[in-house]
Residue, then its C-alpha position, 0 to 999 in steps of 0.5 A: l500500499i502507498p501511504a496517503g501522505t505521499l499522495g497529498g491525500n491527508p486532509i487539510t484543516v481550515v482554520s477560521v480566524t476571528g482576530t488578527n493573531p491566531s494561536g499557533i498550530s502544531a500539525s498532526n502527522l495525519n494532516g496535509g495542511v492548513i487554510y487560514s480563513a479570515t476576514g482581514t489581514i492576519t498580522s502573525a501566524a505560527i505553524t509547526l510542521p508535522a512530527s515523525p513524517i514519512q518519506g514524500q509527505l506533503y504539507r500545504i499552507s494557504s490563506n484567503r488573506t495576507i499573513t504579514a508575519l509567518n513563522v514556519s518551523a520543523a518539529s524537533g529532530d527535523s529541519i527546513a532546507a536552508n533559505t526556504t522558510p517563508t516569512a509572510l504569505t501574500a494572498n492573491t486576489t486574482g483567483s490564482a493559487q497561493g501559498y506554500l507546499f513542503y515535501y519531506n525528505a526522510s534521508t536528510s530529516t528535512w522539509c523542502r519547499l516545493q512552492 
């Protein structure tokens, strides 16, 4: 069997944001990403990528509104590839896809940003 995480088949959580500074997210290993849904600009958001991911696991981050300060970190024992950690997310109002996509490389314990 092929694990759902390698096919991008894990569910994506929609986080409804009522303020401008939502609480941090520590992603579950069975979670495929997060979509922030807000009525206005989000001043800051923090996400810790899943712990104990499998080879090829995907994780998406998206928002319908701009996130001014975005803090994405890896769980203990893992890392994010050098110079690829996003610090903000600018929402696109033209309908095109926006956000980030990370891929996990188990041989180096590293999340690599694909988008």
